[in-house]
Each structure stands twice: as C-alpha cells, then as structure tokens.
N, C-alpha and C positions, 0 to 999 in steps of 0.2 A: 710462689704458688706451689703447694705440695702436690705430689702425685695423687694423693687421696682426693684432693679437691678438683684436680684437672681431669677426672674421669675414671677413677678406679672401678673395675668391674663390680657390678651389683647395684650401681646407682649412677644416674646421669644427671648432674646438677643442672638446673635451668640457667639460661644465659644471665638473667637478672641477678640470680643468686651469686654467680661467679663474679659479675661486675661489682656487686656490693662487697663481696669478700676482698676483691683486689683494691678497692678504693676506700678502705677504712672501716668497712662493716665488720670485718673479723675482729678488730680491736674495740668494737662496741661504740664507735664514734657517732654513728648516724642517729640512734635514738636520743642521746643527750642533746645533740644539736637540734633535733626537732622540738624537744621539750623547751630548750632555751628560746627558740623562735616563737613557740606557742605562748610562753609566759610574757613575751615582750609586746604583745599586740592583742587587740580584741577582734581582729579580722579572722576570717575562716581559713582553713588549711590551703585552699586553692590560691591564696594570696602569697603565702610564705613557704609552703613545703617544696615547691619546685626549685626555689632559690637555694634551699638547704641541700637538696640533692645535687644541684649543679655545682655547688661549692666543693662537694666531695667527689666530683667527676662522675656522677651518676645520672641516668635519665630521670625525667620528672616523675615517672611512675614509682621509682624507688622511694621518693619522699611522699608523694600523694597517697600511695597504698597504705602504709601504716598511719599517716596523719589523719586520714579520713575513716580509718577502721577503729582505732582505739578511742574510747570515750573521753579520756583525759586530754587527748590532742584535738579531737574534733569539737569538743564542747566550747561554746563562747565563754570568754574569761574576762571578768571585770577586775577592778582593783581589789574588791572583796569578793572572793569566790566561795560559795557555800555549796556543799554536797549533802543532799538529803537522801536518806535510805528509804527506798520503796519496796524492799525485799520482803519475804514472807513473814518473818517474825514481826517486823515493824507494821506490816499490813494488818496482822492479827491483833496487834496492840490497840490500834485505833480504827480498824476497819478501813484503812487507807485514807481516812479523813485528814491526817496530819499534813499531807502535801498541800492541799488547798489552804490550810491554816498558815503554813510557812510562806506560801506565795503571798498571802494577804499581809503577813507581818513584814515581809521584805519589800513588797511593792514590785515584784518582778515575777514573771512566769517562768516555769521550769524550762530550761533549754535556751534562755535568752539573757541578754544583758540590759539593764535599764538604760533609759535614754542618755543619762549622764556618763555611762560607762563605769559607774562606781560599784555596782553590785551585779553578780551573775549567780544563777541558780542551776545546779545540775542534779538530776536524779541518778542514783546509783543503786546497784543491787548488792547490798550488804556492806556494812562498816564494821562488823564484828562486835556490835553492842547489843546483840539479840536478847540478852538477859535484862536489859534496861530500856528497851526501845519505846517509842520511835527514837531514831538517832539522826544526828547531822554532824558534819565537820565544817566548822567555820574557819576556813584556811586549814590549819592543822589542829585546831582546838575542838575536841568533841563536845557535843551537847546531847543530852538524853532525857527522856521522860515524856509523859503525856502533854506537858506544857512546853515542848521543845520550840514551838513557834514563839511563845512569849520570851524564852531565853534568847533566841536569835534576834527578836525585836527589842531587847534591852529592858523588857518589863519585869523579868524575873532573873534571879541569880543563876548563872550557868552551873551545871553539874554534870559529872560523868563518872559514876562510881567504878571502882576496879572490879575485876571479875571475881565473884565468889568461887572459892575452890574447896573441894573436899575429896579425900581419899577414902574409898570404901573397902579396900583390900587388906589394910593392915601393913602391907609391905609395898609401898608405891614404887612403880617403875618410872612412870613419866613425871610424876609430881615429886620425886625424891629430892630434887634440887630446890623445889619451891616450899614444900612443907618440912623438909629435913635438912636442907642446907649443905648437902654433900657436893663436893666439886667433881665434875666430870673430867676435867683436865688431868687429874691424878690418874684416872683410868687410862687416858690416852698416853700419858708419859710412860706408864708401866708397859703398855702394849707395844709402843714403838721401840722401847729399850730391850724387851725380852721376848717378843713374839714374832712369828712370821705372818705374812699376809694370809697364807692358807690356814693358819691357826684361828685367825679372826673369822674367816669365812666358814670354818668348820663349826665354830660356836653358834654362828647365826643360822647355819643349816640345822643344827640340833635343836635350836630354839623354835623352829617352825614359824618365825616372824614372817608376816605377810604385809604387803603395802597397806598403809592406813589412809591413802588418799581416795579410795573408792574401788579400785580395780582388784585389790587383794592378791596381787601376784607374789609368789615366794621371793623374798628379798635375796636370799643366797643364790637362787637360780639367775636372777638378773645380774648380780655381781660376777658370777662365774662366766657369764656370757661375754663380759667386757674385760675380765681380768687378764693382764699380761699383754694386751694389745697396745701398740704405740699410740701416744697422744690421747689416751683415755681421759675423759672428764667426768666429774660427778656434779650433778646439779641438785641442790635442795629446793624443792618446790614449795615456796611459801605463798603461792598465789591462791590462798584458801578462799574460794568464791562461793561455796555452798551457803545460801542463806539459812541461818539457824545454827551455824557452826562458828566457834571462835577459839577452838583448841590450839590451832597454830599460832594465833595472835598471842594467846596466853604464854605459850612456850617461848616464842621469840622475844616477848617483852619481859617476862619474869625470869627466864632461865636461858638467855641466849648462849651462854657458855656450853650448856648441854647440847644444844642444837649444833653448834660449831664443832664440839668434840665428836659428836656422832658423824658429822660430815667428814671430819679428818679421819676417823676410823674407816669410813667407807672408802675414802681415797686410798688409804693404806692397803685395805683389803683388795682393791682393784688395781693397785699400781698406778694410780692417777696422781699427777703432780699439781693439778689445778682443780679447785672447787668453786662453784658459783651458788649464791643464794639469791633467788628471785623472790622479792617481797612485794606484795600488793601495795599500790600507791595509796590505797585506802587505810594503810596501817603505818602512818608516819612515825608513831612512837616505836614500833617494832623496828623500823628502818634505822632510827637513831641508836637504839640499844644494840643492835647487831653490829653497826659500824664501830661503836665504841668498843664492843667485845672483841672485834677483829683487831683493832689497834692494840688493845691490851695483850691479846694472845701473841700478836706479832712481836711486841716488845719483850714478852717473856720467852720468846724462842719457840713457842708451840706451833706457830704458823710461819711460813716463809714470807719474806718481805717482797719477793718478786717471783715470777714464773722461772726465771733463770736460776734463782737460788733454791728452788724447790727440789725436794727429794722425797724421803719418807714423810717429811713435814711439808704439807702442800701449801700453795699460795691460794688464798681465798678472797673472793671479791663479792660485794653486795650490789645487786642490780635492782632498780625500781621498776615495777610494772607500770602499765599505762591505762588500766581499766578495761578488762575483758574477762568474762566468765570462762569462755571456751579456752582461753590461753592457759588455763590450768591443766588442760590435757597435754600429755608430755610432748607430742609432736607439734602442737600449736605453741607450746611454751618455747620449744627450740626455735621455731620460726620467729617468735617475738625477740628472742635473744640475738638472732641474726639480723634484726632490724627490719623484718618484713611484717606483713599482716599476720596476726595470730591465728591462722587457720590450720585445722588438722590436716595431716598428710596420710596418704595410703600406706599401709604396712602389709607385707615386708617391702623394703628392708626396715628392720627394726633399729631404734636408736642405739642399741648396744653394738650394732655393726656400723651404722652410718647415722650419726646424730648431729650435734652441733658442728657446723661446717664440715660435715662428713666424718668427723672423728668419732670413735666409739664413745657413747655417752650414757651414763647411768642417771636416771632421774628418780629420786626418792622424795617422798613428801616429808615435811618437817617433823610430824609426829612419829613417822617411821624412824627417822634418824635419831630422834630423842630417846628411843628405846635401846639403841645400840650400846651406849656406855654401860647400862645396867646389865645387859646380856654378857658383855665381855668381862665385867667385874664379877658377876655371880655365876656365870656359866649358862650355856644354852639349855642344859637339863632343868635347871631351876626355873627358867622362864617357861619351858614347855609344860611344867606342872601346873601352870596357871591356865585358866580358860577351859576349853574342851579339847578333846584329842585332835580333831581336824582343824580347829581354829584356836590356836594357843595365844596366851598372853592377856594383856589388859588393853583397854580402850578408853580414851577421854570422851565422855558423852556430855553434850552441851544442852541445857534446858532453857527454854525461852522464857520471856517475860511473863507469860500467862501463868506459869507455875507459881505455887506458894513459896518455893525455895529455888529460884532459878540459879544457874551457875554451872561450872564444869566439875564433873565427877569422874574420877578414875574408877572403873569397874572391870571385873573379869569378863571376858567374852563368855557368853552362855548365860549371863544373868538375865532373868525374865524381864521383859520390857515393863510388865506391870509393877514389878518391884522398884524399878528406876523411877517410874511415874509417881507411885504412891509413897514408898518408903523413903526414897531420897528426895524427890521433888515435892513431896507433901501434897500431891494432887494439885488442883487448880486454886488460884486465889479466891478468897471469899467463899470457898466451898462450892464453886460453880462446877457444873457437869462437863466432863471432857466428852466432846462429840466425835472428834477426829484428831489423830496424831500423825504428823508428818515426820518421817525418819529419813535421814540421809540427804537432805536438800530437796529442791523442787523436782529433781528427777529421781529421787529415791523412792518415794511411795508413801501411801497413807494406810493407817490401820483405824478401824472403828474404835471408839472409846470403850466399847464393851468386849473387844477382842484383842487384849493385850497379853494373853498367856502365851507369849512367843519368846523363845530364847534370843538374846542379842547375838546372833551370828548371821553371816551372809547367807548360809544355806537355809536356815529356818525362815528368815525374812523373805527370801525369794519364793518359798512355798506359799507365802501369803501375799505375793504380788508387790512386795516392797524391796528395799535394798539398804545395805548398811551405810554405804557412802562414808561421809565424815562422822556419821552418828549424831548429827545435830537433831534435836527433837523440838518441833514447834507444835504447840497445843492450840486447838480451836474449840471455843465454847459455843453456846447456842446463839451468841450475838453475831457470829459470822454467817453471812448468807452464802450457802454452798455455790450458787451460780456466780457470785462475785469472786469466790475463791477459784472456781474453774477458769473464769476469765483472767484472773491474776496469773495462773500457771501458764496458760497459753500466751499471754502477753510477754511474760518473762522469756519463754521459749523463743517467740518471734524476735524480741529485742536482742537476745544473746546468741542467736544462731550465727555462726561465722560466715555462712553463705558459700562454703566451699563445695557443697553438693546440693543438687536440686531437691532430693527428697526432703531434706531438712529445711532448706531455705524457703521453698515454696510451701511445704507441708505445715510448718509452724504458722505461717501467715494465714493459710487456709483454715487451720484449726482455730486460730484466734477469731477469724471472721465467723466461723460456725458458732463459736461460744458467745457471740454478742446477744443472741436471742435467749429466751428462757424455755424453749422447747427442746425436743430431742435433736441430735445433730444430723439426722437423715441418713439415707442409705449409702451415700458416697463416703461417709466417714469411715466405714469399715475398710474400704479399699485404701483410703488415706492412711489409716493407722497401720495397716499391713505393709504398705509401701515404706513408710518411715521406719518401721521396726526392722524391716529386712534389708533395705537398701541404703540407709544413711551411712555416711563414711565413718563416723565415730559414735561413741556411746551417747553423746548428747542427743542426736536425732533419734537413735534407736530407743532411748529410754522415755522420751516424752509421751508416746501413747501408753506405755505401761504405767507411768505415773498417773495419767488421767484415768486409766482403767481402775487403778487402786483407789483413787479418790471417789469414783462413782460407786464402787463397792462399799466404801466406808460410809457414804451418805445414803445408800440404798435407793428407794423410789424417788428421792428428791432430785437425783441426777440420772434418771433412767435413760438408757440409750448410749451413754458414754462408756459403758463397761465392755466395749468390743475391742 
C-alpha cells in the first residue's frame, strides 16, 4: 500500500475503497470478474455478485454496488442478448415506436428474458448509430434503420452502414488520418526523440485547445496541474454517451492510431508511464480496433509492453465500460475504473491531485487527444488560427438521421449553426421543416428551427440557453410531439442519474412525474428546477432544468410553464 493511498493529506479514502485496492481492485480484477459472472447466468446480481466479492477478499457491498448500478451487469441476459437504442436520435427517427416493434419481433419485453432463457432485450441510451437509427446490437452485431425490428426478427437482411464523413475546413485536424491517411505515430516518434515534455505542453498551450468532452477546460492547464507528480496517469475517456454524438466512435474505429498517439503524447507531456482508454461497451468494434492497434504499437516499440518497462514510451491498456451515462464524467469514470459504482465525487480534491487510486490523473476525451498529434506536428500557432480567438480549433459535429445528409463533419468553431444544418446537412429529409434542434446531447439544449443564426461556440450557445457538449445535433420535425419529447428528456435524466446526490436523484424522478400530464408543471416546479440547478453534485443534475427550459423556449406556447 502506498503512502498516497493510506491517507496522504488532502483526501481520506473510504474504507471500502481501501479494501478494494488491497484485494485486487487496483489491478482492475473486480470488474472483469463481475462481467464473467454476469455472462454465465441469467440470474440477477444478488445471486452472484456477493460471491465474486468474497473470492476477492471483499465485503458483499463491493460486488453488489457496481453489479446493481451498471446496466450491462444488472440487465437480465439470455443466450441471445439484444440491446436496442431508445436515445434521442432513435426516438426522433420513429417517434419511439421502434421499441414496441422490436419487442413484438423478438417476443420478449425490454428488461426481461424469455421463458426459455434464449433471448433477452435491454434498452440503452445511444449506440452511436444516430445517423442511421433506430439502432440495435444483436450481441456485437449492429442493426440499423426504420425496419430494425424486421432485421432482428429475420424478415429483412441486416444492415449497418458506416459513418459518412466530410471535412469542411480544407486542412483537417481530426479527420486527417481518415480522409488523408497520415500516420500519427510518426509525430510521436519525432516528439519523443527530439523534444522535451515542456515543449509539447507549450505547443498545446499556444494552440488554446480545450477539452472536447463538454466541459471545455484548457487542456494545457490540466496537464500542467499533474505534470511531474509521482505515479501520474492519463485516461482517455471513450465513454461517449451523449445521444446524438458518434465522433469518438468514428475516431476509435477508423483512426485508433491517432487516438493512441495523442494519448502517448499526453503521457509524455505529463511524465506519465501509464495510459488507460475506457471504451463504452456499446462500441464493440471500437474496442477491438483499439486493442489491435495497441498490440501493433507495442510490437513496433511505440508503446511499452508493461508498466515496469515504461518510460517516455507509456504502457497503455484498454478497459471496457459497463453501461452508464454519468460514468463519462471524470470523477465517475475514475470510480468505475476502481471497480466501484460510477458515481460523481465532490471536488476538490481534483483528479489531477487525487484521481485513480489517489494517484494524480489526467482525464481527456478521445476527440481532445486526437487533435494533439496535429498540433505537435504543425505547431500551436497554426491550430490557434482556426476557429475564433477565445475558442480555437475544429470540432467534429454529428448530424442525426433526420437530416438529408447525416454524418460527421469537421468544422471550425464559430461556424454558424444554420450553415451546418443547411449547407452541410442539406436541411431535413424530404424537405421537411426543422422545428427544433438539440445540440450537445440531452443535457445540452435546444434551439428553435427558426433561430439558428448562432456561432458554434460554447459562449454563443450559452447565451441562447444551449451548450456545445459533444456537438451532436438531433433534428426534430413536426411529427414529434413536444410533450413526448419533454417526457423523453425527463425519463432519460431519471434513468441515468447516478443517485449520489438528492437534488438530482429525487429531482429527476419528480420532474418525470410532472411531465406525465399535458398541462403546465405547476408552481412547485420552479423550486425544483432551482434546487437541481444550484445544489446538484455534478453537471448532469445542474443541466437538466436548463435543457428543459431551452426545449420550452424552442417550442414556445406548446410547452408553456416549463421555461422556468
């Protein structure tokens, strides 16, 4: 046990966390053991999780906590396990009707296993096929399209098209390895051979790069906060859960080398010997591609074969998520890696001081890291000329299935939202009218279809009650009932709240209850919204009322009373 874990000033690890660390948790043994137990039975976690914990020398709570929290562990599992997406883009594609159609085709209700134990059905929030939804995973095989139920029922040939990709900048940063075929490992080799860690940090500082996972924190500042500290780790957050976004899936599947090279450069800049990539379980192809890319890079000598052999070249491992939206928040992600429930933690202390097992930890999202090789190769000044002065660079914007030309577009920050919708996306299919546009996931916000003259920046969107987030864009036409959409947002919030704080845990369920009717929410809602916005532990709970408020403003009188 290190001194850091046994009670270094600034943080007091709880007893269960220390026990888990002592008995295999630090080596990451507990989550895989739980998954193995889950896959071998149709019984619920109460039957097998305590035994897994006991075999690791842990109390039952250490196994039951994560096993009952993560959707992939808690969901009943048959020999054939189907996950159907009920997130916002798939909801918009069929008005939510596809779930009942899938249940009918498979003969099983969501959240159950059929009597023979042969087929189980689980609802999930986003599979990353927002451009072709509704979507489902049959085991690890994707199925997409309005006839997804017929595909799962064997009545239609299965299909799952690749992500349409386009660069609008002329000189792509994020898509350069996909549309141009340039190797990011060459940049890494030149950097580790001829530069110092502070040189890499300086280029990133000059670039003005901010985190692309939603928070928008300056990347160089986060690196500087952890640089030079003993045992520093860097985690690539590939737990992209925002419905409507599939940029991270694109990068991990089509250019995993760029993601890994960016992670290696971050490790070099921070003095970290170890990197971890957390990938959503809903992205099985990304998981496989990254693992093969790690094996190739290790064989080529670009990555170390073990932590003991690591130095400037880090050891990198790939870890699979277990189904949780909030586990994409950095402190919840760290809790998940430690083998615990993926709940957000209070800050301070910040992860750069006390993160994974209390070691200094830098968490950067996949898209953020994918930009680093270009910045190091071309210089921070060249990157800073892109975008706008306070928000530099480019962003991958994902357009949903309702657009005439759905897909992932690399654009410069500051590009008007209206241009993205009309010039790149081609407006909506069949010339339909855009009524409302969701940006940045279910907690990002909504714009009215007639109010798109807004630059794609965090600051400009905030002035209109929205947020940049992952920059996924989900379009809604007149076929969508605004009250059904309102209920969908509150239901998502209630399902995905981690439960760590009362304002969010109770507030999301209360909000969902209020949304069941078709009238106004009543006087109590104003107090509820204020409490959630001011007292929730993390951005999830704080953003829910703001997202609902923006939805009400986008629809106007149709949702009167929800704009508080």
